[in-house]
N, C-alpha and C positions, 0 to 999 in steps of 0.2 A: 713706906720704903720696903722694897722687895729685896731680900737677900738670897733668894733661891726661886726655882720655878714653882708655879701653882700657889703663890701666896697672894699676889695682886694681879687681877686681870683688868683690862680696859676694853670697853666695847662701844660700838656706835653703829649707825646706819648711814649708808650713802646711797645716792640715786645712781642708777645705770640707765642711760638713755635707750629708748626703744624706737622702732621705725615710725611710731605714731607720735606726732608732735604733741608735747605736753603730757605724755604718758611715760612713766618711769617704773623700772623694777627697783626693789629695795634690797640692797645687800646688807645683811646683818652680819657683823664680824666681831669676833672676840680674839684678843691677843694677850699673851702673858707679858707683862711689862719687864720682867727680869730677863727673859730669853728672847723676847720679841717674836716668839713662835705664835702663829695663828692656830689657836686651839679649837676653834669652831666657826662655822659660817653657814649661812643659808640665804637663798634669794627667794623673795615673795613678790607678789603683785601689789601688796598693800602693807601698811605699817600698823602693827598692833602689838600690844603688850603680850598677848598670848603667844605670838610667834617668837618674841624675845625670850619669854619664860621657857618655852620648849627648847630653844637653842641652848640656853644656859644649862638646863638640866642635862641635855645630851652631851655637852662639852664636859661637864663634871663627870659624867659616867665614862666618857671616852678617856679622860685623863686619870680616872680611878683615884680621885682625890677625896679627902675628908673635907666636905663642904663647910664645916664649921670654922675652918682655918682660912677661908678664902674671903678676900675683899674684892668687890666688883665695882670698878670706877666707870662713871659715864658722865655725859653732860646732862643738862636739864630738860632734854626732850620729853615729850609726852609719853612715848612708850617706855622710857627709862623710869619714869615716875608713876606709871599707871598702877592702879590698885592691884590688878592681876599680877603684875611683875613684882611689886613690893611684897605681896602676900606669899608668892612663890619663894622669893629670897628669904623671907622670914621663916617659912616652913623648912627650907633647906639649911638654915643656919648661916647663910651667906651675909656678910656685912656689906651693905651698899655704901658707896662713896660717890658724891656728886660734885660737879664743878660749882664754883661760886656763881651766884646769879649774875646775869648780864656780862659774863666774861666769856668771850668767844674762843679763846685759845687755852682753855683749862683742861682739855682732853688731848694733850699733844701726841701721845703715842698712837692713838687711833687715827687722828688727823694726818699725822706724818705717813702712816701706812697707806691711807687712802691716796695721798699724794704720790707715793711711790707706785702704787697700782695704776693710777690714771695717767701718769707721765712716763711709764715704762714704754720703750719702743714697741713692745708687743701688744700694747693696748689697742683694741680695734679702732680703726679710723672711721668706721661707720657704726651707727646705733645697732643694738642687738635686735635680731629679727624675731627671736622667741625666747621664752624662759629657759628652754633646754640649751640654746646657744649661749646664753649668759652663764648658766651653771657650768657648762663645759669649759668656757674660757676661765672663769674664776677658779675652777678646780685645777686647771693647769698653772695658773698664777700662784695659787697657794702652794702647790708642790715646788715650783721654782723658788718662791720666797722662803719657804721653810728649809728646803734641802740643798739649794744651790747658791742662793744669794749670800754673799759675804757682806755682812752688815757692819757699817762703819761705827755704829753706836755700841757694838759689842766686840770690838777689837778684831774685826774682819773674820769672824767665824760665822757659820750659818746659825740661824735661830734653832734648828734641830740639834746641832752640836752643843750649843749652850744649854738647851733645855735638858738634854740627856746627861750633861756633865762631861762629855767628850772633849770640850774645849780646853780643859785643864792640861791634858796631854799635848794637844795641838799647840797651845801657847808655850808650853815648856819646850817642846821641840823647836818651835820658831825662835825662841830666845837663844837656844844653843846654836842655831844656824846664824843668827845675827852676831853673836859673840865671836864665832869662828871667822866670819867675814870681817869683823872689826879688827881682829888680830892680824889677819892677812893684809888688810889695807887700812891701817890706822889713820892715814891722812884723809881718807874719805869721810871719816866720822868726826 
């Protein structure tokens, strides 16, 4: 259970279609489960534990966290359980957490985020023509998701607001507005 940012992260990999049938780019994505903020992502042409290990190391550096306090949750995919990945986690002091075997929905935060991404109206209607095009679109999505998207799972504040702690003042102000409206129109409540 996460009671604050940078305690438990969830990560996974999803496929992004290319213009060549049967060929996909892989989006590696890490999110903080407390704030729902995307703390790291990269897109590659293949799926390896080395790519994942490097991404996690970069995300930890970007967040400036003590890695010994971090739990990293994932499903049971081969990059997640690869020897390179597990060795890197052990070296960094990160505690790995895995889904239960044969349980398809045991990584709900990452799966939900991928659903939000792929079903947003801004998602391209045609496959990505290049790695650069995929990276550009995902970069824009991550900005929107972290900075603008009011997330229903965290009381309609943005992931960035929750991650930074700014949501406390926002929610306090919102409560004042609601109480004032309730006093002006009690029959509506």
